[in-house]
VEXTI-481962 format. One record per residue (C-alpha): x, y negated, z negated. Coordinates in nm, 2 decimals, always signed. Example, Ala and Ser with C-alpha at 12.3 -4.5 7.8 and 13.67 -1.06 7.14 Angstrom:
      xx      yy      zz
   +1.23   +0.45   -0.78
   +1.37   +0.11   -0.71
//
This chain:
      xx      yy      zz
   +1.10   -0.80   +1.41
   +0.91   -0.45   +1.39
   +0.60   -0.64   +1.26
   +0.61   -0.86   +1.56
   +0.61   -0.56   +1.78
   +0.31   -0.42   +1.61
   +0.13   -0.73   +1.64
   +0.20   -0.80   +1.98
   +0.18   -0.46   +2.12
   -0.04   -0.26   +1.90
   -0.34   -0.50   +1.85
   -0.37   -0.59   +2.21
   -0.37   -0.21   +2.30
   -0.63   -0.15   +2.04
   -0.85   -0.42   +2.20
   -0.75   -0.36   +2.57
   -1.10   -0.22   +2.65
   -1.27   -0.52   +2.51
   -1.48   -0.73   +2.75
   -1.72   -1.02   +2.68
   -2.00   -0.84   +2.86
   -2.04   -0.59   +2.57
   -2.34   -0.62   +2.34
   -2.30   -0.69   +1.97
   -2.34   -0.34   +1.88
   -2.06   -0.26   +2.10
   -1.81   -0.48   +1.92
   -1.53   -0.32   +1.74
   -1.57   -0.36   +1.37
   -1.23   -0.48   +1.23
   -1.09   -0.54   +0.89
   -0.73   -0.73   +0.87
   -0.53   -0.63   +0.57
   -0.25   -0.88   +0.55
   +0.03   -1.01   +0.34
   -0.01   -1.35   +0.51
   +0.22   -1.63   +0.35
   +0.59   -1.58   +0.43
   +0.59   -1.65   +0.78
   +0.40   -1.69   +1.12
   +0.36   -1.35   +1.25
   +0.04   -1.26   +1.05
   -0.10   -1.59   +1.13
   -0.06   -1.54   +1.47
   -0.23   -1.19   +1.47
   -0.53   -1.35   +1.29
   -0.54   -1.60   +1.57
   -0.56   -1.34   +1.83
   -0.86   -1.17   +1.61
   -1.02   -1.51   +1.61
   -1.00   -1.54   +1.98
   -1.11   -1.18   +2.02
   -1.42   -1.27   +1.80
   -1.49   -1.59   +2.03
   -1.49   -1.34   +2.33
   -1.75   -1.13   +2.16
   -1.51   -0.84   +2.16
   -1.46   -0.78   +1.79
   -1.66   -0.82   +1.46
   -1.40   -0.95   +1.20
   -1.57   -0.79   +0.88
   -1.32   -0.92   +0.65
   -0.98   -1.02   +0.58
   -0.79   -0.86   +0.29
   -0.49   -1.04   +0.12
   -0.24   -0.81   -0.02
   +0.01   -1.05   -0.15
   -0.03   -1.14   -0.51
   +0.00   -1.53   -0.48
   -0.25   -1.86   -0.48
   -0.14   -1.99   -0.18
   -0.25   -1.71   +0.07
   -0.62   -1.74   -0.02
   -0.63   -2.10   +0.04
   -0.42   -2.07   +0.37
   -0.70   -1.80   +0.47
   -0.97   -2.06   +0.39
   -0.78   -2.33   +0.62
   -0.74   -2.07   +0.91
   -1.14   -1.98   +0.89
   -1.24   -2.33   +0.87
   -1.00   -2.42   +1.16
   -1.14   -2.16   +1.38
   -1.48   -2.19   +1.30
   -1.51   -1.86   +1.09
   -1.51   -1.99   +0.74
   -1.79   -1.72   +0.62
   -1.58   -1.42   +0.67
   -1.54   -1.26   +0.35
   -1.19   -1.27   +0.19
   -1.06   -1.03   -0.07
   -0.77   -1.07   -0.28
   -0.53   -0.86   -0.47
   -0.47   -0.92   -0.82
   -0.15   -0.75   -1.02
   -0.01   -0.68   -0.69
   +0.31   -0.76   -0.53
   +0.43   -1.13   -0.49
   +0.68   -1.17   -0.24
   +0.84   -1.53   -0.34
   +1.08   -1.60   -0.03
   +0.94   -1.79   +0.25
   +0.64   -1.91   +0.11
   +0.50   -2.03   +0.47
   +0.12   -2.04   +0.34
   +0.24   -2.28   +0.04
   +0.39   -2.54   +0.26
   +0.08   -2.54   +0.48
   -0.16   -2.58   +0.20
   +0.05   -2.87   +0.04
   +0.06   -3.09   +0.35
   -0.11   -3.43   +0.32
   -0.21   -3.69   +0.53
   -0.06   -4.05   +0.49
   -0.37   -4.14   +0.24
   -0.27   -3.83   +0.04
   -0.58   -3.63   +0.15
   -0.51   -3.26   +0.25
   -0.41   -3.24   +0.60
   -0.63   -2.96   +0.69
   -1.00   -2.91   +0.60
   -1.11   -2.63   +0.37
   -1.49   -2.45   +0.31
   -1.42   -2.31   -0.01
   -1.43   -2.48   -0.35
   -1.25   -2.20   -0.57
   -1.00   -1.93   -0.47
   -1.02   -1.76   -0.79
   -1.38   -1.67   -0.73
   -1.27   -1.44   -0.42
   -1.33   -1.08   -0.50
   -1.07   -0.79   -0.55
   -0.99   -0.68   -0.20
   -1.04   -0.29   -0.29
   -1.41   -0.38   -0.43
   -1.47   -0.59   -0.11
   -1.36   -0.29   +0.11
   -1.64   -0.07   -0.07
   -1.90   -0.31   -0.03
   -1.83   -0.37   +0.35
   -1.76   -0.02   +0.46
   -2.06   +0.10   +0.28
   -2.27   -0.08   +0.51
   -2.10   +0.04   +0.83
   -2.21   +0.31   +1.05
   -1.94   +0.63   +1.04
   -1.64   +0.61   +1.25
   -1.70   +0.24   +1.33
   -1.43   +0.03   +1.16
   -1.07   -0.02   +1.25
   -0.82   -0.15   +0.95
   -0.53   -0.32   +1.10
   -0.28   -0.33   +0.80
   +0.03   -0.53   +0.76
   +0.23   -0.57   +0.45
   +0.18   -0.41   +0.13
   -0.04   -0.12   +0.08
   -0.18   -0.20   -0.29
   -0.53   -0.27   -0.18
   -0.56   +0.05   +0.04
   -0.41   +0.25   -0.24
   -0.67   +0.11   -0.49
   -0.94   +0.18   -0.24
   -0.86   +0.53   -0.20
   -0.85   +0.57   -0.59
   -1.20   +0.41   -0.64
   -1.49   +0.61   -0.79
   -1.85   +0.59   -0.67
   -2.04   +0.27   -0.77
   -2.31   +0.04   -0.69
   -2.21   +0.02   -0.34
   -2.18   +0.38   -0.23
   -2.21   +0.72   -0.41
   -1.89   +0.83   -0.23
   -1.53   +0.79   -0.37
   -1.28   +0.57   -0.20
   -1.13   +0.87   -0.01
   -1.47   +0.98   +0.11
   -1.57   +0.65   +0.22
   -1.27   +0.59   +0.40
   -1.28   +0.95   +0.56
   -1.67   +0.84   +0.67
//
């Protein structure tokens, strides 16, 4: 219940100043960190973010999955395709926490039409090729202006902890802590 309160109270408050008249440069840059898969709350938060994108209020830079299971990546593809944003980068956690109860995402990706075809369209061909979230964070954050990105995180902190522990690399001369502080 606490997560639902966060999603429905904090996210709208964060974006309350958002209006369709803002120019692209004024849009709030957001990275959504989620353990999507157990239940519907994260999907509802993502629905809100997609609708803010439709209004021109935010720029959803990426979605980072912090649940180590195959279905969340495919579920994110279904969501992005459904809402018309199949090209938003998705990062995944490897060797992270897998919470086996619920498996909402698994049930959705398995849904079939009467002819046996998948019920929901997908845009990606392979989910194994999705990048590690902590590395995708570095790549995206390095390209953003200082103090311009909001990370909305629900679920596990594995990706964020790994990001903070990263050294300088080809994306940025800054360590993970320095990059996040910037």
